[in-house]
C-alpha positions as CSV (number, residue, x, y, z in Angstrom):
1,M,0.0,0.0,0.0
2,S,2.8,2.4,0.9
3,D,4.5,1.8,-2.5
4,L,1.3,2.8,-4.3
5,L,0.8,5.9,-2.3
6,T,4.5,6.8,-2.7
7,R,4.1,6.5,-6.5
8,L,0.9,8.6,-6.5
9,I,2.6,11.4,-4.5
10,A,5.7,11.3,-6.7
11,D,3.5,11.6,-9.8
12,G,2.0,14.8,-8.4
13,T,-1.4,13.4,-7.5
14,S,-3.6,15.8,-5.5
15,P,-3.5,15.3,-1.7
16,E,-7.3,14.8,-1.7
17,L,-7.1,11.9,-4.2
18,V,-4.1,10.3,-2.3
19,A,-6.1,10.5,0.9
20,E,-9.1,8.9,-0.7
21,V,-7.0,6.0,-2.1
22,A,-5.4,5.5,1.3
23,M,-8.7,5.3,3.0
24,L,-10.0,2.7,0.4
25,L,-6.9,0.6,0.9
26,A,-7.1,0.8,4.7
27,E,-10.7,-0.2,4.6
28,R,-9.9,-3.2,2.5
29,K,-7.2,-4.2,4.9
30,V,-9.5,-4.0,7.9
31,L,-12.2,-6.0,6.0
32,D,-9.7,-8.7,5.1
33,E,-8.5,-8.9,8.8
34,R,-12.2,-9.1,9.9
35,R,-12.9,-12.0,7.5
36,A,-9.8,-13.8,8.7
37,N,-10.8,-13.4,12.3
38,D,-14.3,-14.7,11.5
39,R,-12.9,-17.8,9.8
40,R,-10.6,-18.4,12.7
41,R,-13.4,-18.0,15.3
42,K,-15.7,-20.3,13.4
43,Q,-13.0,-23.0,13.2
44,E,-12.3,-22.7,16.9
45,Q,-16.0,-23.0,17.6
46,R,-16.3,-26.1,15.5
47,E,-13.4,-27.7,17.3
48,R,-14.8,-26.8,20.7
49,E,-18.2,-28.2,19.8
50,K,-16.6,-31.4,18.5
51,E,-14.6,-31.8,21.7
52,E,-17.7,-31.2,23.9
53,R,-19.8,-33.7,22.0
54,G,-17.1,-36.3,22.5
55,H,-16.7,-35.4,26.1
56,V,-20.5,-35.7,26.8
57,T,-20.7,-39.0,25.0
58,S,-17.9,-40.4,27.1
59,R,-19.5,-39.3,30.4
60,D,-22.9,-40.7,29.3
61,V,-21.5,-44.1,28.5
62,T,-19.6,-44.2,31.8
63,G,-22.6,-43.1,33.8
64,Q,-24.8,-45.7,32.2
65,D,-22.3,-48.5,33.0
66,V,-22.1,-47.4,36.6
67,T,-25.8,-47.1,37.2
68,S,-26.6,-50.4,35.5
69,Q,-24.2,-52.2,37.8
70,D,-24.8,-50.4,41.1
71,S,-28.3,-49.1,41.2
72,P,-30.9,-49.9,38.5
73,S,-33.3,-47.4,40.1
74,L,-31.0,-44.6,39.0
75,S,-31.2,-45.6,35.3
76,L,-32.8,-42.2,34.5
77,L,-29.7,-40.3,35.4
78,P,-27.9,-40.8,32.0
79,N,-31.1,-39.5,30.2
80,E,-31.1,-36.5,32.4
81,N,-27.5,-35.9,31.5
82,K,-28.5,-36.1,27.9
83,S,-31.4,-33.7,28.2
84,N,-29.2,-31.1,29.9
85,P,-25.6,-31.8,28.9
86,S,-24.4,-28.3,29.6
87,T,-24.7,-28.9,33.4
88,H,-22.4,-32.0,33.3
89,T,-20.2,-31.3,30.4
90,H,-17.0,-30.4,32.4
91,P,-15.5,-32.3,35.4
92,E,-16.0,-30.7,38.8
93,G,-13.4,-28.1,39.6
94,E,-12.7,-27.3,36.0
95,S,-14.2,-24.2,34.3
96,P,-15.6,-24.5,30.8
97,P,-13.3,-23.2,28.0
98,T,-13.9,-19.5,27.7
99,R,-14.9,-18.2,24.3
100,K,-12.1,-16.1,22.9
101,A,-13.3,-12.5,22.6
102,V,-13.3,-11.3,19.0
103,P,-11.8,-7.8,18.8
104,A,-14.0,-5.3,17.1
105,S,-12.9,-3.9,13.8
106,D,-10.2,-1.4,14.6
107,D,-11.2,1.6,12.5
108,C,-8.5,3.6,14.3
109,A,-6.0,2.0,11.9
110,T,-8.1,3.2,9.0
111,V,-8.1,6.7,10.4
112,V,-4.3,6.7,10.9
113,S,-3.6,5.4,7.4
114,A,-5.8,8.0,5.8
115,W,-4.3,10.8,7.9
116,N,-0.7,9.7,7.1
117,A,-1.4,9.5,3.3
118,M,-2.9,13.0,3.3
119,A,-0.2,14.4,5.6
120,R,2.6,13.1,3.4
121,A,1.0,14.6,0.3
122,A,0.3,17.9,2.0
123,G,3.6,18.2,3.9
124,L,2.1,17.8,7.4
125,R,3.2,15.7,10.3
126,T,2.4,12.0,10.1
127,C,1.3,9.8,13.0
128,A,4.3,7.6,13.8
129,K,2.6,5.7,16.7
130,L,-0.9,5.0,17.7
131,S,-0.5,5.3,21.5
132,D,-3.1,4.3,24.0
133,T,-4.1,7.9,24.5
134,R,-4.5,8.5,20.8
135,R,-6.4,5.2,20.4
136,R,-8.8,6.2,23.2
137,H,-9.4,9.6,21.6
138,C,-9.8,8.0,18.2
139,R,-12.5,5.6,19.5
140,A,-14.3,8.5,21.1
141,R,-14.3,10.4,17.8
142,L,-15.5,7.3,16.0
143,K,-18.3,6.9,18.5
144,D,-19.4,10.6,18.3
145,D,-18.7,11.4,14.6
146,G,-18.4,8.1,12.7
147,L,-15.7,6.9,10.4
148,Q,-17.1,8.5,7.2
149,A,-17.3,11.9,8.8
150,I,-13.6,11.7,10.0
151,Q,-12.6,10.6,6.5
152,R,-14.3,13.6,4.9
153,A,-12.7,15.9,7.4
154,I,-9.2,14.5,6.6
155,Q,-9.9,15.1,2.9
156,Q,-10.7,18.7,3.6
157,V,-7.6,19.4,5.6
158,P,-5.3,20.3,2.6
159,Q,-7.9,22.8,1.4
160,S,-7.4,25.1,4.4
161,A,-4.4,27.3,4.6
162,F,-4.8,27.4,8.4
163,L,-4.8,23.6,8.8
164,R,-1.8,23.4,6.4
165,G,0.1,25.8,8.6
166,D,0.3,28.4,5.9
167,A,-1.6,31.0,7.9
168,G,-0.3,31.8,11.4
169,D,2.7,30.8,13.4
170,W,1.9,27.1,14.0
171,A,3.1,24.2,11.9
172,G,-0.3,23.0,10.9
173,A,-2.7,20.2,12.0
174,N,-1.5,16.9,13.2
175,I,-3.3,13.7,14.3
176,D,-3.8,14.9,17.9
177,F,-5.5,18.1,16.6
178,L,-7.8,16.0,14.4
179,L,-8.8,13.8,17.4
180,R,-9.9,16.7,19.5
181,P,-13.6,16.6,20.5
182,D,-14.7,19.4,18.2
183,T,-12.2,19.4,15.3
184,V,-14.1,17.1,12.9
185,T,-17.3,19.1,13.3
186,K,-15.5,22.4,12.8
187,I,-13.8,21.2,9.7
188,L,-17.0,19.9,8.2
189,E,-18.8,23.1,9.0
190,G,-16.1,25.1,7.2
191,Q,-14.9,27.0,10.2
192,Y,-11.3,26.5,9.0
193,D,-11.9,27.3,5.4
194,D,-10.0,30.2,3.7
195,R,-11.9,33.4,3.7
196,P,-12.1,35.2,0.4
197,A,-10.1,38.4,0.1
198,S,-12.2,41.5,0.6
199,T,-12.5,43.8,-2.4
200,P,-13.8,47.4,-2.2
201,Q,-17.2,47.8,-3.6
202,R,-17.4,49.7,-6.9
203,G,-20.4,51.8,-7.6
204,P,-22.2,52.1,-10.9
205,A,-20.2,55.2,-11.9
206,A,-16.9,53.5,-11.3
207,W,-18.0,50.4,-13.2
208,R,-19.1,52.6,-16.2
209,A,-15.8,54.5,-16.2
210,A,-13.8,51.3,-16.1
211,S,-15.8,49.8,-18.9
212,G,-15.8,53.0,-21.0
213,R,-19.5,53.4,-20.9
214,S,-21.1,56.8,-20.6
215,E,-23.7,57.9,-18.0
216,P,-27.1,56.8,-19.1
217,D,-29.6,59.6,-19.9
218,H,-32.8,59.1,-17.9
219,R,-34.4,62.5,-18.8
220,D,-37.6,62.5,-20.7
221,G,-38.0,64.3,-24.0
222,F,-39.3,67.5,-22.6
223,Q,-36.6,67.8,-20.0
224,R,-33.9,67.0,-22.5
225,A,-35.2,69.7,-24.9
226,L,-35.4,72.2,-22.1
227,D,-31.8,71.5,-21.0
228,E,-30.5,71.8,-24.6
229,R,-32.4,75.1,-24.9
230,I,-30.8,76.5,-21.8
231,F,-27.4,74.9,-21.7
232,G,-26.9,74.0,-25.3
233,A,-26.6,70.6,-26.8
234,T,-24.4,68.2,-24.8
235,G,-24.0,65.6,-27.5
């Protein structure tokens, strides 16, 4: 992935497009990892179920042998075991195998990949390490704003002179600035957008002078004839 992004940057691809490609690649990587985890989890579950079935069958057979030899009146016990195998599946003193927790999709990796691709193209600081603090802040932003909103905000960073560090005395936005509670909302609302340069308003007379047009004559025929009679023809 980094080779592709490097080639795009070297070819002069716009930062917005590079960031979009990086996000797509990162999302595909996360999806592949999620599918691999699902396959591994299903395989482990099948193995556990197979082991439990074999264990229950073994205990049922042993219990039937014991009850048939020692106490015929207790012949119903094996059936009870069969009707509720979960209560007798594991030997006393042993805890049942705990189901391995499946980690949720780590969208923080997608956010970091998208940020780094954009930052390299825009000349901003990349994220070298996803620390515990950054991961905690990232998950909070994902919960509050959502992955798509964060991705859109990252794409808009290069469009702001302030966020690029071109307006002011700071070096520009970094990953920590992005993960602040209100940064994503402010970026999407355009609060960091460049303001258009103010130009002095030009009145109709100035516009006509610049365009070489003469003052329009709004006088009626009688007033025009009267003025010409008094002041002479003005052309």
